[in-house]
C-alpha positions as CSV (number, residue, x, y, z in Angstrom):
1,X,16.1,44.7,66.6
2,X,17.9,44.0,63.1
3,X,15.8,42.9,60.4
4,X,17.4,40.6,58.3
5,X,16.4,38.0,54.7
6,X,17.5,34.4,54.5
7,X,16.4,31.8,51.4
8,X,17.1,28.1,51.1
9,X,19.0,26.3,48.4
10,X,18.8,22.6,47.9
11,X,15.4,21.8,50.4
12,X,12.7,19.9,49.7
13,X,8.9,21.2,48.6
14,X,7.6,20.2,51.9
15,X,10.9,21.9,53.8
16,X,9.5,25.1,51.7
17,X,6.1,24.8,52.6
18,X,6.2,24.3,56.1
19,X,9.2,27.0,56.8
20,X,6.5,29.7,57.4
21,X,4.6,28.3,59.9
22,X,7.8,27.3,61.9
23,X,9.3,30.7,61.3
24,X,6.2,32.0,63.0
25,X,6.1,29.7,65.9
26,X,10.0,30.7,66.7
27,X,9.9,34.4,65.9
28,X,9.1,35.6,69.4
29,X,12.4,34.0,70.6
30,X,14.4,35.0,67.7
31,X,17.6,37.8,68.8
32,X,16.2,39.4,65.0
33,X,13.1,39.7,62.8
34,X,14.0,37.2,59.6
35,X,12.5,37.5,56.5
36,X,11.8,34.2,54.4
37,X,12.8,35.0,50.9
38,X,12.7,33.1,47.1
39,X,16.3,31.8,46.4
40,X,16.3,34.0,43.2
41,X,16.4,37.0,45.8
42,X,19.1,39.1,47.0
43,X,19.5,38.2,50.7
44,X,21.5,38.5,54.0
45,X,21.7,34.6,54.6
46,X,21.5,31.4,52.6
47,X,20.5,27.9,54.0
48,X,22.0,25.3,51.8
49,X,22.4,21.5,51.8
50,X,25.7,19.8,51.1
51,X,25.2,18.0,47.7
52,X,22.0,19.2,46.6
53,X,22.4,22.9,46.7
54,X,23.6,25.3,43.7
55,X,26.6,27.6,44.6
56,X,25.9,30.8,45.6
57,X,26.6,33.8,43.5
58,X,26.4,36.7,45.4
59,X,27.9,37.7,49.0
60,X,25.0,36.5,51.4
61,X,26.4,34.4,54.6
62,X,26.3,31.1,53.5
63,X,25.4,28.4,55.8
64,X,26.0,25.1,54.3
65,X,24.3,21.9,56.2
66,X,26.2,18.8,56.8
67,X,25.0,15.5,58.2
68,X,26.6,17.1,61.8
69,X,25.5,20.3,62.5
70,X,29.1,21.1,64.2
71,X,27.9,25.2,64.7
72,X,25.1,24.1,66.5
73,X,26.8,21.2,68.4
74,X,23.6,19.2,67.3
75,X,23.8,15.6,66.0
76,X,22.2,14.7,62.2
77,X,19.5,16.9,61.1
78,X,16.7,15.8,59.9
79,X,13.9,17.4,56.5
80,X,11.9,19.2,57.3
81,X,14.6,20.8,60.0
82,X,13.4,20.6,63.6
83,X,11.8,24.2,64.7
84,X,14.8,24.4,67.5
85,X,17.3,23.5,65.0
86,X,15.4,25.9,63.0
87,X,15.8,28.7,65.6
88,X,19.3,27.9,67.0
89,X,20.6,28.5,63.0
90,X,18.7,31.8,62.7
91,X,20.4,33.0,66.1
92,X,23.7,31.6,65.0
93,X,23.5,33.5,61.8
94,X,22.4,36.5,63.7
95,X,25.4,36.4,65.8
96,X,27.5,36.5,62.8
97,X,25.6,39.0,61.0
98,X,24.7,41.3,63.8
99,X,27.7,43.9,63.5
100,X,29.9,44.4,60.4
101,X,33.8,45.0,61.1
102,X,35.2,48.2,60.1
103,X,37.0,47.5,56.1
104,X,40.5,45.7,56.3
105,X,39.5,44.3,59.6
106,X,39.2,39.8,59.1
107,X,39.0,37.5,61.2
108,X,41.0,34.3,60.3
109,X,38.7,32.7,63.0
110,X,35.8,33.2,61.2
111,X,37.4,32.0,57.8
112,X,37.7,28.3,59.2
113,X,34.9,28.1,60.9
114,X,33.5,28.7,57.5
115,X,36.2,25.7,55.8
116,X,35.1,23.5,58.8
117,X,31.4,24.1,57.3
118,X,32.0,23.0,53.8
119,X,31.5,19.5,54.9
120,X,34.3,16.7,53.8
121,X,38.0,17.7,54.8
122,X,40.2,19.9,52.4
123,X,43.4,20.9,52.8
124,X,45.3,23.7,52.6
125,X,48.7,24.1,52.4
126,X,51.1,28.0,52.8
127,X,54.8,28.3,51.5
128,X,54.4,24.4,51.2
129,X,55.6,23.9,54.9
130,X,52.5,24.2,56.8
131,X,49.3,22.4,56.4
132,X,46.5,21.9,58.0
133,X,43.0,20.3,57.1
134,X,39.5,21.1,58.3
135,X,37.7,17.7,58.6
136,X,34.2,16.8,59.6
137,X,35.1,14.8,62.7
138,X,36.2,18.6,64.1
139,X,39.9,17.4,64.0
140,X,42.7,19.1,62.4
141,X,45.5,17.7,61.4
142,X,48.9,19.3,60.5
143,X,52.3,19.3,60.1
144,X,52.9,22.5,62.3
145,X,55.2,21.5,65.5
146,X,53.1,22.6,67.8
147,X,49.6,24.2,67.9
148,X,51.4,27.8,68.9
149,X,53.0,27.5,66.0
150,X,50.4,27.1,64.0
151,X,48.0,30.2,65.5
152,X,50.7,32.5,65.1
153,X,50.9,31.5,61.6
154,X,47.5,31.6,60.7
155,X,46.3,34.7,62.8
156,X,49.4,36.4,61.0
157,X,48.5,35.8,57.6
158,X,45.5,36.1,54.6
159,X,43.1,33.7,53.5
160,X,44.8,34.5,50.0
161,X,48.1,32.4,51.7
162,X,46.5,28.9,52.2
163,X,46.3,27.7,48.8
164,X,43.7,24.8,48.3
165,X,45.1,20.8,47.3
166,X,43.1,18.6,45.9
167,X,46.1,16.2,46.8
168,X,45.4,15.0,50.2
169,X,48.2,12.5,50.5
170,X,50.6,15.0,50.7
171,X,49.5,16.2,54.1
172,X,52.1,14.3,56.8
173,X,50.9,15.4,59.6
174,X,52.6,15.2,63.2
175,X,50.0,17.2,65.3
176,X,46.3,16.6,65.9
177,X,43.9,18.6,67.8
178,X,40.3,19.6,67.8
179,X,39.2,23.0,65.8
180,X,36.8,24.3,68.6
181,X,40.9,24.2,70.2
182,X,42.3,25.7,67.4
183,X,39.6,28.4,67.1
184,X,39.4,29.5,70.5
185,X,43.1,30.2,71.0
186,X,43.0,32.4,67.6
187,X,40.3,34.3,68.4
188,X,41.4,35.3,71.5
189,X,44.3,36.6,69.1
190,X,42.0,39.3,67.6
191,X,40.9,41.6,69.8
192,X,40.6,44.6,67.8
193,X,38.4,42.3,65.4
194,X,36.0,41.3,68.6
195,X,36.0,45.1,69.9
196,X,35.1,46.3,66.4
197,X,32.1,43.4,65.6
198,X,31.1,42.6,70.0
199,X,31.1,46.0,72.1
200,X,28.2,47.0,71.2
201,X,26.2,49.0,74.0
202,X,22.5,48.1,73.5
203,X,23.2,44.7,73.0
204,X,22.6,41.8,75.5
205,X,25.0,38.6,75.0
206,X,23.9,35.3,76.5
207,X,26.1,32.1,76.3
208,X,23.7,28.7,75.5
209,X,26.8,26.8,76.1
210,X,30.1,27.4,78.2
211,X,33.7,27.0,77.2
212,X,35.7,24.0,78.0
213,X,38.1,26.5,80.4
214,X,39.9,23.2,82.0
215,X,41.1,22.2,78.7
216,X,41.7,25.1,77.2
217,X,43.4,28.8,77.6
218,X,42.2,30.6,80.7
219,X,42.2,32.7,83.0
220,X,40.1,34.2,86.5
221,X,38.5,36.6,84.9
222,X,37.2,34.2,82.0
223,X,35.7,32.0,84.9
224,X,33.9,35.3,85.9
225,X,32.6,35.8,82.0
226,X,31.2,32.5,81.5
227,X,29.5,32.6,84.9
228,X,28.3,35.9,84.3
229,X,27.2,35.1,80.3
230,X,26.1,31.3,81.6
231,X,23.3,32.8,84.0
232,X,21.6,35.6,81.7
233,X,22.2,37.9,78.8
234,X,24.1,41.0,80.1
235,X,25.8,43.7,78.4
236,X,30.0,44.0,77.6
237,X,29.6,47.0,80.1
238,X,28.4,44.7,83.4
239,X,31.3,41.8,81.5
240,X,33.4,44.7,82.3
241,X,32.4,45.4,86.1
242,X,32.2,41.7,86.7
243,X,35.7,40.3,85.4
244,X,37.9,43.5,85.9
245,X,38.9,43.8,82.2
246,X,38.5,46.0,79.7
247,X,35.8,46.5,77.0
248,X,38.1,45.3,74.3
249,X,39.4,41.8,76.3
250,X,35.3,41.4,77.0
251,X,34.3,41.2,73.3
252,X,37.4,39.3,72.7
253,X,36.4,36.5,75.2
254,X,32.4,36.7,73.3
255,X,34.2,36.5,70.2
256,X,36.6,33.5,71.2
257,X,33.4,31.7,72.5
258,X,31.5,32.1,69.2
259,X,34.1,31.2,66.8
260,X,35.2,28.1,68.7
261,X,31.1,26.8,68.0
262,X,29.5,28.1,71.6
263,X,26.0,29.8,71.2
264,X,26.3,33.2,71.7
265,X,22.6,34.2,72.1
266,X,22.6,38.6,70.9
267,X,19.3,41.0,71.6
268,X,18.8,44.1,72.3
269,X,19.0,45.7,76.2
270,X,14.6,46.3,75.8
271,X,14.4,43.0,75.2
272,X,15.6,41.9,78.8
273,X,12.5,43.5,80.6
274,X,10.3,40.8,78.5
275,X,8.8,38.6,81.5
276,X,8.9,35.1,80.1
277,X,6.4,32.1,81.9
278,X,8.0,30.0,84.6
279,X,8.8,26.4,83.3
280,X,7.8,23.8,85.8
281,X,11.2,22.2,87.1
282,X,9.4,18.9,87.2
283,X,8.9,18.6,83.1
284,X,11.4,16.5,81.0
285,X,13.8,18.8,78.7
286,X,11.7,18.4,75.8
287,X,8.6,19.3,77.4
288,X,10.2,22.8,79.2
289,X,11.5,23.1,75.4
290,X,7.7,22.9,74.3
291,X,6.3,24.8,77.2
292,X,8.4,27.8,77.0
293,X,7.3,28.1,73.0
294,X,3.4,27.4,74.3
295,X,3.3,24.3,72.1
């Protein structure tokens, strides 16, 4: 099991005081071992709150909480953080930290995910002709002629090619589409990056949310992968056997799921042998969660 460190940036005193106890409660259900550190220490992950946090000065993964936790598909967050929010948050961060692609490979989809998490809308311009904006309402507006053109433009560019503009009024959008839809299409093109990040023979993957295959680009093998990883945690090799795809294609599917906001749980293969206590089907959803955590 991997070990990662994290710190809190901009949280109130009460949240900081009870976080260790919350961490102890969810520890058996985390994909990795997480250690809470002081804000001035070097860490793998910094969790901040928009408007309260100081700018990070290191290379840690920086997740900025806004009133809407888009990457967890949850509503407004509360302080102190709910224990289930913390659980999903750390497992989401684990999916982004669990593997490092080779130097030189970048994911433009993950870059856009970072922009979308910044909070308020930001306008970026490429060659003064193509623009897009990541807004809080999960909608992307662009003056590209269609989605295919925008996906190709972003895929064949680098984040340095996109210049942030402070004057949002210059945007004259001709197209509006959900950010998740763009990220799904972009993620499906990032084959090499996906193969580097997701092809771990000892890892089990499980989808905690299903892709919108009826609205996004899809194939029959994708439906089979959704069914497999939606039912249970499984390896890339199992995904290959079920879908008939090669390892790179299965990894690309997992990558597209992750960047488009679906929660992909990652755990080591030996963890699959741990038997969880059965949950009474008559319980409500909240009672079932509490029963699972032994509360």
